KOLPA-863041 format. One record per residue (C-alpha): residue number from 1; residue in three letters; x, y, z. Coordinates in Angstrom, 2 decimals. Example, Ala and Ser with C-alpha at 12.3 -4.5 7.8 and 13.67 -1.06 7.14 Angstrom:
<rs>
R_1_ALA_12.30_-4.50_7.80
R_2_SER_13.67_-1.06_7.14
</rs>
This chain:
<rs>
R_1_MET_146.06_-134.18_-74.70
R_2_THR_147.03_-137.88_-74.43
R_3_TYR_144.60_-140.28_-75.77
R_4_ASP_144.18_-143.76_-74.57
R_5_VAL_143.81_-145.08_-78.03
R_6_ILE_144.86_-143.62_-81.51
R_7_VAL_143.42_-145.74_-84.39
R_8_VAL_145.04_-144.84_-87.70
R_9_GLY_142.78_-145.75_-90.67
R_10_GLY_138.94_-145.27_-91.21
R_11_GLY_137.94_-148.59_-93.06
R_12_PRO_136.11_-151.32_-91.48
R_13_ALA_139.29_-152.40_-89.31
R_14_GLY_139.79_-148.89_-88.01
R_15_SER_136.29_-147.79_-87.27
R_16_THR_135.39_-150.94_-85.60
R_17_ALA_138.60_-150.76_-83.29
R_18_ALA_137.74_-147.15_-82.48
R_19_ARG_133.92_-148.11_-81.64
R_20_ARG_134.96_-150.99_-79.43
R_21_ALA_137.70_-149.12_-77.66
R_22_ALA_135.38_-146.20_-77.09
R_23_GLN_132.63_-148.89_-75.72
R_24_GLN_135.45_-149.78_-73.07
R_25_GLY_135.18_-146.16_-71.90
R_26_ALA_138.66_-145.25_-73.41
R_27_SER_139.12_-141.73_-74.95
R_28_VAL_139.91_-142.53_-78.64
R_29_LEU_141.20_-140.58_-81.66
R_30_LEU_140.59_-141.95_-85.22
R_31_LEU_142.91_-140.41_-87.84
R_32_ASP_142.18_-140.91_-91.67
R_33_ALA_143.70_-139.06_-94.80
R_34_ALA_140.27_-138.95_-96.73
R_35_THR_137.28_-137.11_-96.10
R_36_PHE_134.16_-139.47_-95.63
R_37_PRO_132.30_-140.63_-97.69
R_38_ARG_135.31_-141.27_-99.91
R_39_PRO_135.80_-143.66_-102.98
R_40_LYS_137.55_-146.95_-102.30
R_41_PRO_138.55_-149.56_-104.39
R_42_CYS_137.14_-153.06_-103.56
R_43_GLY_134.28_-155.19_-105.04
R_44_GLY_132.22_-154.49_-101.83
R_45_GLY_131.25_-158.16_-100.96
R_46_VAL_130.28_-158.13_-97.22
R_47_SER_129.79_-161.85_-96.35
R_48_GLU_127.67_-163.33_-93.69
R_49_GLN_130.70_-164.13_-91.81
R_50_ALA_132.05_-160.51_-91.76
R_51_MET_128.42_-159.15_-90.63
R_52_SER_128.47_-162.04_-87.84
R_53_TYR_131.41_-160.07_-86.38
R_54_LEU_129.36_-156.84_-86.07
R_55_ASP_127.31_-156.32_-83.00
R_56_PHE_124.66_-154.42_-85.18
R_57_PRO_122.92_-154.89_-88.31
R_58_LEU_124.25_-153.26_-91.52
R_59_ASP_122.03_-150.01_-92.53
R_60_ALA_119.73_-151.51_-95.02
R_61_ALA_119.86_-148.32_-97.25
R_62_ILE_123.76_-149.22_-98.01
R_63_VAL_122.74_-152.70_-99.24
R_64_GLN_122.85_-152.89_-103.30
R_65_ALA_122.14_-156.63_-103.79
R_66_GLU_121.79_-159.70_-101.71
R_67_VAL_123.89_-162.83_-102.74
R_68_PHE_122.51_-166.26_-102.52
R_69_GLY_125.05_-168.04_-104.54
R_70_ALA_127.89_-168.02_-107.27
R_71_ARG_128.65_-169.01_-110.67
R_72_VAL_132.32_-170.24_-111.38
R_73_HIS_133.83_-170.30_-114.93
R_74_PHE_136.98_-172.10_-115.99
R_75_ALA_138.14_-173.07_-119.56
R_76_GLY_134.67_-172.70_-121.14
R_77_ARG_132.72_-174.55_-118.55
R_78_THR_130.44_-173.07_-115.78
R_79_VAL_128.98_-174.28_-112.49
R_80_GLU_126.22_-172.69_-110.61
R_81_ALA_125.54_-173.16_-106.89
R_82_ARG_122.59_-171.38_-104.73
R_83_ARG_121.99_-171.44_-101.17
R_84_ARG_118.38_-170.87_-99.65
R_85_SER_119.95_-168.47_-97.11
R_86_ARG_122.00_-165.33_-97.94
R_87_ILE_125.78_-165.65_-98.13
R_88_ALA_126.63_-162.18_-98.49
R_89_VAL_125.50_-158.52_-99.35
R_90_LEU_127.10_-156.22_-101.88
R_91_THR_127.56_-152.81_-101.07
R_92_SER_130.00_-149.85_-101.98
R_93_ARG_133.03_-149.24_-99.70
R_94_SER_132.38_-145.56_-99.93
R_95_GLU_128.81_-146.09_-98.26
R_96_LEU_129.99_-149.13_-96.01
R_97_ASP_132.87_-147.32_-94.62
R_98_ALA_131.04_-144.03_-93.85
R_99_SER_128.42_-146.11_-91.88
R_100_LEU_130.86_-147.91_-89.78
R_101_LEU_132.79_-144.66_-88.96
R_102_ARG_129.57_-143.08_-88.03
R_103_LYS_129.04_-145.85_-85.52
R_104_ALA_132.52_-145.03_-84.18
R_105_ALA_131.67_-141.31_-83.66
R_106_ASP_128.68_-142.36_-82.08
R_107_ALA_130.35_-144.50_-79.55
R_108_GLY_132.47_-141.57_-78.50
R_109_ALA_135.41_-141.65_-80.76
R_110_ARG_136.97_-138.41_-82.09
R_111_VAL_137.26_-138.71_-85.79
R_112_LEU_139.68_-136.54_-87.70
R_113_GLU_139.36_-136.45_-91.41
R_114_ASN_141.85_-135.10_-93.82
R_115_ALA_144.79_-136.18_-91.68
R_116_ARG_147.33_-138.30_-93.37
R_117_VAL_149.51_-140.07_-90.97
R_118_VAL_153.31_-139.71_-92.20
R_119_ARG_154.95_-141.70_-89.44
R_120_ALA_154.58_-143.07_-85.89
R_121_ASP_156.97_-143.53_-83.04
R_122_HIS_156.98_-146.05_-80.13
R_123_SER_158.27_-145.67_-76.55
R_124_ARG_158.08_-147.27_-73.22
R_125_ASP_155.97_-144.26_-72.18
R_126_GLY_153.67_-144.08_-75.20
R_127_VAL_153.13_-143.57_-78.87
R_128_SER_153.22_-140.51_-81.02
R_129_VAL_151.36_-140.35_-84.48
R_130_HIS_152.65_-137.46_-86.76
R_131_THR_150.46_-136.01_-89.51
R_132_ALA_151.47_-133.19_-91.85
R_133_LYS_150.13_-130.63_-89.37
R_134_ASP_150.02_-132.25_-85.84
R_135_VAL_151.50_-134.79_-83.46
R_136_PHE_149.12_-136.83_-81.47
R_137_HIS_150.07_-138.87_-78.30
R_138_GLY_148.40_-141.91_-77.10
R_139_ARG_148.63_-144.85_-74.61
R_140_PHE_148.30_-147.38_-77.66
R_141_VAL_147.93_-147.17_-81.62
R_142_ILE_146.29_-149.45_-83.77
R_143_GLY_147.33_-149.59_-87.19
R_144_ALA_144.35_-149.87_-89.76
R_145_ASP_145.84_-147.83_-92.46
R_146_GLY_145.77_-150.76_-95.07
R_147_ALA_148.37_-152.76_-97.03
R_148_GLN_150.90_-149.92_-97.19
R_149_SER_150.60_-148.79_-93.60
R_150_ALA_152.47_-146.01_-92.06
R_151_VAL_151.91_-147.71_-88.46
R_152_ALA_153.21_-151.04_-89.61
R_153_LYS_156.64_-149.71_-90.22
R_154_LEU_157.12_-150.14_-86.42
R_155_LEU_156.86_-153.71_-86.70
R_156_ARG_157.81_-155.13_-89.99
R_157_PRO_159.57_-154.60_-93.25
R_158_ARG_157.55_-154.27_-96.55
R_159_TRP_156.08_-157.68_-97.91
R_160_PRO_157.86_-159.37_-100.74
R_161_ARG_155.91_-159.32_-104.22
R_162_SER_155.17_-162.89_-103.38
R_163_GLN_152.98_-162.20_-100.61
R_164_TYR_150.56_-159.67_-101.94
R_165_ALA_148.14_-159.35_-104.86
R_166_VAL_147.59_-156.70_-107.28
R_167_THR_143.99_-155.90_-108.45
R_168_TYR_142.54_-153.67_-110.87
R_169_GLU_138.63_-152.93_-111.19
R_170_CYS_136.26_-150.59_-112.71
R_171_ASP_132.39_-150.08_-112.81
R_172_VAL_130.51_-151.04_-116.17
R_173_PRO_126.90_-149.62_-116.73
R_174_ARG_124.30_-152.21_-116.59
R_175_PRO_121.26_-151.46_-118.89
R_176_ALA_117.97_-151.09_-117.39
R_177_ALA_116.81_-154.46_-119.24
R_178_SER_118.94_-156.40_-116.92
R_179_ALA_117.88_-155.00_-113.63
R_180_GLY_117.04_-158.28_-112.32
R_181_GLY_119.27_-161.22_-111.40
R_182_ARG_121.42_-159.56_-108.86
R_183_ASP_121.44_-162.47_-106.23
R_184_LEU_124.49_-164.49_-107.87
R_185_ILE_128.26_-163.32_-108.12
R_186_ASP_130.30_-164.59_-110.98
R_187_ILE_133.90_-165.79_-110.61
R_188_HIS_136.23_-166.56_-113.62
R_189_PHE_139.26_-168.60_-113.15
R_190_GLY_142.06_-168.79_-115.68
R_191_THR_142.46_-164.88_-116.03
R_192_ALA_145.34_-164.57_-113.73
R_193_TYR_147.97_-166.66_-111.77
R_194_MET_146.70_-167.15_-108.02
R_195_GLY_143.82_-165.06_-108.79
R_196_TYR_140.59_-164.58_-110.51
R_197_GLY_138.19_-162.21_-112.43
R_198_TRP_134.99_-161.26_-110.73
R_199_VAL_131.70_-159.64_-111.82
R_200_PHE_129.59_-158.15_-108.84
R_201_PRO_125.89_-156.96_-109.63
R_202_LYS_125.38_-153.65_-108.06
R_203_ARG_122.26_-151.20_-108.13
R_204_ASP_122.85_-149.56_-111.69
R_205_HIS_126.42_-151.40_-112.74
R_206_TRP_128.69_-154.19_-112.58
R_207_ASN_131.77_-154.03_-110.60
R_208_VAL_134.20_-155.95_-112.65
R_209_GLY_137.76_-156.70_-111.83
R_210_VAL_141.03_-159.03_-111.99
R_211_GLY_143.29_-159.77_-109.21
R_212_ALA_146.41_-161.76_-109.29
R_213_LEU_149.60_-162.52_-107.30
R_214_ALA_152.08_-159.46_-107.71
R_215_SER_155.21_-161.81_-108.30
R_216_ARG_153.39_-163.81_-111.22
R_217_ALA_151.40_-160.53_-112.74
R_218_PRO_153.34_-158.72_-115.23
R_219_ASN_150.36_-156.21_-116.25
R_220_VAL_146.94_-156.76_-114.34
R_221_LYS_145.40_-153.56_-115.64
R_222_THR_145.55_-155.04_-119.27
R_223_ALA_144.26_-158.23_-118.09
R_224_ALA_141.44_-156.48_-116.17
R_225_LEU_140.45_-154.48_-119.17
R_226_GLU_140.84_-157.16_-121.65
R_227_PHE_138.70_-159.24_-119.14
R_228_THR_135.89_-156.45_-119.05
R_229_GLU_135.98_-156.05_-122.67
R_230_SER_135.27_-159.80_-123.15
R_231_LEU_132.13_-159.62_-121.05
R_232_ARG_130.61_-156.81_-123.23
R_233_ARG_128.21_-158.36_-125.78
R_234_GLU_127.53_-154.96_-127.03
R_235_ARG_129.48_-151.87_-127.23
R_236_ARG_127.85_-149.56_-124.31
R_237_GLU_129.14_-146.85_-122.25
R_238_PRO_132.82_-147.19_-121.57
R_239_PRO_133.85_-148.52_-117.88
R_240_ARG_134.18_-145.98_-115.41
R_241_ASN_136.18_-145.46_-112.08
R_242_ALA_138.97_-147.70_-112.94
R_243_VAL_141.53_-148.13_-110.30
R_244_GLY_144.13_-150.64_-109.07
R_245_TRP_145.26_-151.51_-105.64
R_246_ILE_147.18_-153.81_-103.55
R_247_VAL_145.83_-156.78_-101.27
R_248_PRO_147.93_-158.62_-99.02
R_249_ALA_147.86_-162.50_-99.06
R_250_GLY_147.19_-163.84_-95.56
R_251_GLY_148.42_-167.26_-94.53
R_252_TYR_152.01_-166.16_-93.75
R_253_ARG_153.52_-165.61_-90.15
R_254_ARG_153.71_-161.92_-89.32
R_255_THR_154.16_-159.98_-86.36
R_256_VAL_150.68_-158.08_-85.61
R_257_ALA_151.55_-156.56_-82.27
R_258_ARG_154.39_-155.31_-80.24
R_259_GLY_154.27_-153.06_-77.16
R_260_ARG_151.93_-150.49_-77.57
R_261_VAL_151.27_-151.13_-81.26
R_262_MET_148.84_-153.45_-82.93
R_263_LEU_147.94_-154.11_-86.31
R_264_ALA_144.46_-154.80_-87.81
R_265_GLY_142.83_-155.85_-91.18
R_266_ASP_145.00_-155.26_-94.29
R_267_ALA_147.91_-153.58_-92.48
R_268_ALA_148.14_-156.98_-90.43
R_269_GLY_147.95_-158.92_-93.85
R_270_LEU_144.71_-160.71_-92.64
R_271_VAL_142.92_-161.22_-95.93
R_272_ASP_141.51_-164.40_-97.29
R_273_PRO_144.24_-165.57_-99.88
R_274_PHE_142.04_-167.39_-101.97
R_275_LEU_139.33_-164.78_-102.64
R_276_GLY_140.99_-161.75_-101.42
R_277_GLU_138.25_-160.92_-99.20
R_278_GLY_139.41_-158.81_-96.14
R_279_ILE_136.31_-157.16_-94.60
R_280_ALA_135.54_-160.16_-92.31
R_281_TYR_139.04_-160.41_-90.77
R_282_ALA_139.34_-156.30_-90.68
R_283_ILE_136.20_-156.42_-88.58
R_284_LEU_137.12_-159.27_-86.34
R_285_SER_140.74_-158.10_-85.81
R_286_GLY_139.71_-154.50_-85.38
R_287_ALA_137.06_-155.62_-82.70
R_288_THR_139.60_-157.46_-80.82
R_289_ALA_142.41_-154.75_-81.01
R_290_GLY_140.11_-152.12_-79.83
R_291_ARG_138.54_-154.05_-77.05
R_292_LEU_141.88_-155.12_-75.69
R_293_ALA_143.51_-151.61_-75.90
R_294_GLY_140.50_-149.84_-74.54
R_295_HIS_140.24_-152.50_-71.56
R_296_ALA_143.91_-151.90_-70.65
R_297_ALA_143.74_-147.98_-71.01
R_298_ARG_140.72_-147.91_-68.85
R_299_THR_142.00_-150.22_-66.13
R_300_GLY_145.59_-149.63_-66.19
R_301_GLY_146.36_-153.12_-67.54
R_302_GLY_149.88_-154.37_-68.50
R_303_ILE_151.18_-153.06_-71.83
R_304_GLU_153.09_-156.12_-72.94
R_305_GLY_149.91_-158.29_-71.98
R_306_VAL_147.93_-156.52_-74.40
R_307_ALA_150.10_-157.24_-77.31
R_308_ALA_150.57_-160.78_-76.45
R_309_SER_146.78_-161.38_-75.98
R_310_TYR_146.15_-159.80_-79.38
R_311_SER_148.88_-161.65_-80.87
R_312_SER_147.55_-164.99_-79.31
R_313_PHE_144.06_-164.28_-80.55
R_314_CYS_145.20_-163.94_-84.06
R_315_ARG_146.89_-166.84_-84.06
R_316_ARG_144.51_-169.18_-82.75
R_317_HIS_141.34_-167.58_-84.45
R_318_ILE_142.34_-166.04_-87.57
R_319_GLU_145.81_-167.41_-88.88
R_320_PRO_145.13_-171.10_-89.14
R_321_ASP_141.99_-170.47_-91.45
R_322_LEU_144.30_-167.94_-93.41
R_323_ARG_146.87_-170.94_-93.83
R_324_CYS_144.27_-173.16_-94.92
R_325_GLY_143.10_-170.47_-97.55
R_326_LEU_146.60_-170.23_-98.89
R_327_LEU_147.19_-173.94_-99.24
R_328_PHE_143.89_-174.17_-100.90
R_329_ALA_144.66_-171.35_-103.55
R_330_ARG_148.20_-172.75_-104.18
R_331_LEU_146.78_-176.41_-104.87
R_332_LEU_144.15_-175.15_-107.16
R_333_HIS_146.46_-172.85_-109.10
R_334_ALA_149.28_-175.07_-109.06
R_335_TRP_147.14_-177.90_-111.04
R_336_PRO_144.68_-175.97_-113.16
R_337_GLY_143.71_-178.88_-115.36
R_338_GLY_142.84_-180.91_-112.55
R_339_LEU_141.78_-179.11_-109.26
R_340_LEU_140.85_-175.77_-110.53
R_341_ARG_138.70_-177.48_-113.53
R_342_LEU_137.25_-179.72_-111.03
R_343_PHE_136.23_-176.95_-108.70
R_344_SER_134.40_-175.06_-111.65
R_345_THR_132.68_-178.03_-112.78
R_346_ASN_131.75_-179.97_-109.71
R_347_ARG_128.49_-178.44_-108.05
R_348_ALA_128.94_-180.26_-104.77
R_349_LEU_132.35_-178.81_-104.16
R_350_LEU_131.13_-175.25_-104.92
R_351_GLU_127.88_-175.69_-102.92
R_352_LYS_129.92_-176.71_-99.67
R_353_TYR_132.47_-174.02_-100.27
R_354_LEU_129.55_-171.45_-100.08
R_355_ASP_129.23_-172.64_-96.26
R_356_VAL_132.40_-170.66_-95.68
R_357_PRO_131.27_-167.02_-96.65
R_358_ALA_127.86_-168.07_-95.06
R_359_ALA_129.83_-168.60_-91.76
R_360_LYS_128.44_-172.12_-91.64
R_361_MET_132.09_-173.60_-92.07
R_362_THR_135.43_-172.48_-91.29
R_363_TYR_138.42_-172.84_-94.22
R_364_ARG_140.01_-175.37_-92.09
R_365_GLN_136.63_-177.48_-91.97
R_366_TYR_136.20_-177.11_-95.63
R_367_PHE_139.80_-177.96_-96.64
R_368_ARG_139.45_-181.10_-94.67
R_369_TRP_136.17_-181.89_-96.41
R_370_PHE_137.27_-180.96_-99.77
R_371_LEU_140.45_-182.99_-100.30
R_372_PRO_139.41_-186.58_-100.13
R_373_ARG_136.41_-185.76_-102.30
R_374_ALA_138.45_-183.87_-104.97
R_375_PHE_141.07_-186.56_-105.40
R_376_THR_138.00_-189.21_-105.56
R_377_ALA_136.47_-187.03_-108.23
R_378_LEU_139.30_-186.34_-110.34
R_379_PRO_139.53_-189.68_-112.50
R_380_SER_135.79_-189.37_-113.60
R_381_LEU_136.54_-185.74_-114.73
R_382_PHE_139.41_-186.96_-116.98
R_383_ASN_136.99_-189.58_-118.35
R_384_THR_134.45_-187.27_-119.68
</rs>
């Protein structure tokens, strides 16, 4: 059987792509190496921006906390900012991804688990996707299989270390006495170059980790464990579920589509280069790739037009914000004694930044707002 659309990867990008393609009336196959629900390293923050790209509300059962603000720490200083409205929810990727995958199956996509893709081939007539056991044929393939995507090999070489981050996280049990106060996340700058440490409160634990640019992070695991230990006021149960992974940094010009092949989410490098958040752009890019491929397969639309339309969408609606996010991250980390210190002590700058995950402002809009105010405020910071 030849499918209209084959999607590789069952995370937010892949499940959204499969669901949107199936909604167009296309025959869809989704392949993933794991069996769901499966553990997935990630802080599990789903911003209001990310949820605005879904056409349904998240299942309330998978929401472990609602976030209304943040505490930012740097060089012994802390600033806290809150919004009246929610900016994000916290969940686990095992629950989130399983929920989104069910939505894809409910829309009509065939989901095949425990099917690791080892290679994909592309020709004028179609695509072939190879697992260890089978070969599947399709009219289009959407690679949503993460930063080390097998499908991406059809379009690009491996990224240099300067274009991705390495992260390491673990779960720290939280005592029953601290069950409250789950409406803020903590961000600690100064733990790693072009990165940060985080503490996300969940139902019965804190998710704690550190991420840093790969080319400037000799041992992120050590940094993360030291950071975790510094947060433990009393010796309790040891951290659990410790794991490291790779996160691409967005903001670079990259090929995201050619011919019958499209890349979405982390496979395309569509990740916020400042916070490392990729769920929003995974959902947005996956939805667009699935819609375009599904429509073309159902109507017999031109093959090259699909790749061109998808590339154009990413250039106009995603990449400009990621470039601003990359410039923002570089500025703050290049001058930590000034801009980073200011960002972590000036409540107005942080409060306005919360408009970005709250889907009230884009990175481009925030960057234009931030720069003149930051440089105006710097002299007063050094006089204190």
